[in-house]
C-alpha positions, 0 to 999 in steps of 0.5 A: 265158252269154258276154259276147256272149250277154248283150249279145244278150239285153239289152233295147235301148231304142227310139230317140226318133224311132221312138216313137209316143206314144199319149195323151189330151188334157185332155178325153180325146181320143185322139191320137198324137204321132210324129216328122215325116218328109219323107214327111209333106209332104202331111199338113203341107199339109193341116194348114196348109190347115185352120188359120184365117186368124188362126192361119195369120197368127200362125204364118206371119205370113201369112193366105194359105190356101195357102203356097208349096211351098218353105215346106212342103218346108222344114217336111218337110225333117226329119233328126232332128238339125239339124231335129227335128219332132213332129206329132200326129194325132187317132186317134179322128177320122174319117180320123185327121187331122193336128192340130198340129206343132212344130219346132226347126231349128238355126241351123247344123249341129251348133250348140247353138242353133236356132229353135222354132215350133209350130202347133195346129189351132183346134179343138184349141187350149186342150186341152193339145196344144201342151204335149204336143208341146213336151215331145216336142220338147224331150226330143228336142232334149236328146238331140241336143245342141240346148240353146237355142231362139229363139222369134219370135212376133207380139206379139199372139199371147197363147197362144204367149206364155203357152206360152213363159213357162210354160216359163221362157223368157227375154224377149229383146226386142220390135221391129216387132210381133215378140216374141223369147224364149230357151228353155233346153231343160233348163229347159223340160223341168224346168218341164214335169216339174213340171206335175203337172196335165198327165197327158198331158205326164207320159206323153210325158216318161216314155216319151221320157225312157226312150228318151233314157237 
C-alpha cells in the first residue's frame, strides 16, 4: 500500500462543528445538541419568545417578549471561530422545539478572550441541559484557541452564579447589580470532566473531545 493509499484509507475524524450530539437530560428526556448557524435565526427568535419574562430579563436584561431584529441577527451571526454557539432541541417533543442555547463571542478577531452567555427554556431548567451545552461550547472554544470567557450576569441570577462557580470561574467584581466572572476554558472542562454524576455531560465531552483531537 502506498503512502497515498494509507492516507486515503485512514479514518478522518469529524469536525466538532459537524457533530450532532444525541443524549438525554438528567430525567431521561431525549435531546440533540448541535452548533448554531445563521440559518437558525427563526429558531432563536422562537426560543426567545418562549422564555418567561423573568428568564428573558435574566438573560437579556430586558423582559420584552420580542427583542429587536438586530439582537437576533447577532445571536445567529455564528462563524465557528470568533462566534461559537451551540443549541439544543428536544427530539422527543412535538415539533422538536429549540430549548436552549449557549454562546461565546470573541472581543476581537482571533483574540484569546470572549464573552459567555446561556439561556434555557423554563420547562427545561434544572435538568442538566445548561451544563451539557456548556461542555460542548467549552470543548469547541478550546479547539479554536478561545481560552478565557467573561461572564456578566445580574446579581440576582442564582442559577447562573451556581453554574459558573461549578466551573471554577473566578469572581471579578460586582457593580450596579451586575456580577462579573472570569471563566478559564481549560479549567471549566476539567471541572465538567470530574463531574461523575452527570452522564449527559460525560457523553458530550467524550464525543466532542474525540473530534477535537
